[in-house]
N, C-alpha and C positions, 0 to 999 in steps of 0.2 A: 335339674334341669341347667343348662348353661345358656347366659346370652351374650352377647358381643355387638358391638356398633359396627356396621360396614358402610363404604362409602361405596357409591354407583358412579363408577368413572365413565360408563360408555355415553358418547354422547347424545345419544337417544335416550338413554335410558333404558329400561327392564323392555324390551317390545318383544314381537314373536320371538325372533330368532334368538336372543338372548336367553330370553326365558325358557325356552324350550333347551338352550345347554345348562341354564342351573337346576331343571327339572329332571333333564338326564343323568348330572352328576349327583343331586342328592339322594337320586332313587336307587345308589349305591350305598347307602347306609342303613342301619335298621331302625337307626331312632327316627322320632317322628320330629320333621323339621319345619320350622316355621317363619317366614319374613314378616314384621310388624312396621306400619308406616301409620303415621299419624288416627293412633288408636284404632286402626284394622289389622288383622292377621290373616295370614294365607298360609296355604298349606304348600309349602316348597317343593311338593311331589306332583302338584297339579299345575297346570298352565294355565286354564281359565281362572283359577284361584291368584295366582301371582299378578296375571292380566289386572285382576278388578282392583287393585292397591294402584294404579298408575304411577307407578315409579317415574319419574322424570330424574334427568343430569342437570347440574350435580345435586344428588341427593344423598342423605344418610339415612340408612335402616336398619333396625335390630334384627340380626339373627338369631334366632332361641331350638336349641336343640332337647328333648328330651329321651334317654332310652339308653342302651350300654355301651353306646360308642357315641354317645352325647359330647364328647371332647374332642374327639377328633373329627368328627361330621363338623362340629362349628369354626376348627382351626383351618380345615381342609375348604370347607364352603366360603369361609370368608379371603381366603386366599384368590379363590378360583371365581367368585363375583367382582372383585377388583382388578382381577387381571383383563376382565372382557373389554373390548374395546372392540368395535366393529364400526364401520365409517356408514353402513347404510343398515 
């Protein structure tokens, strides 16, 4: 399992549209991918699960992956999440 800290830079945090982007991207990997905040864990391939974390901005969350492509998943997902910047 590989874990890394990720900064959420999107001004509104991980609301509906950015969460959908994260889920769509996470589904490209075979590994199980999780986001963790305040002791709670969410499946990065589930919109409802991520939304339950209530990630606002600015925030730091943990990104974890476990599986055959875990290193690529964590590195790629980190870059993707940190690059999301939507006005609404």
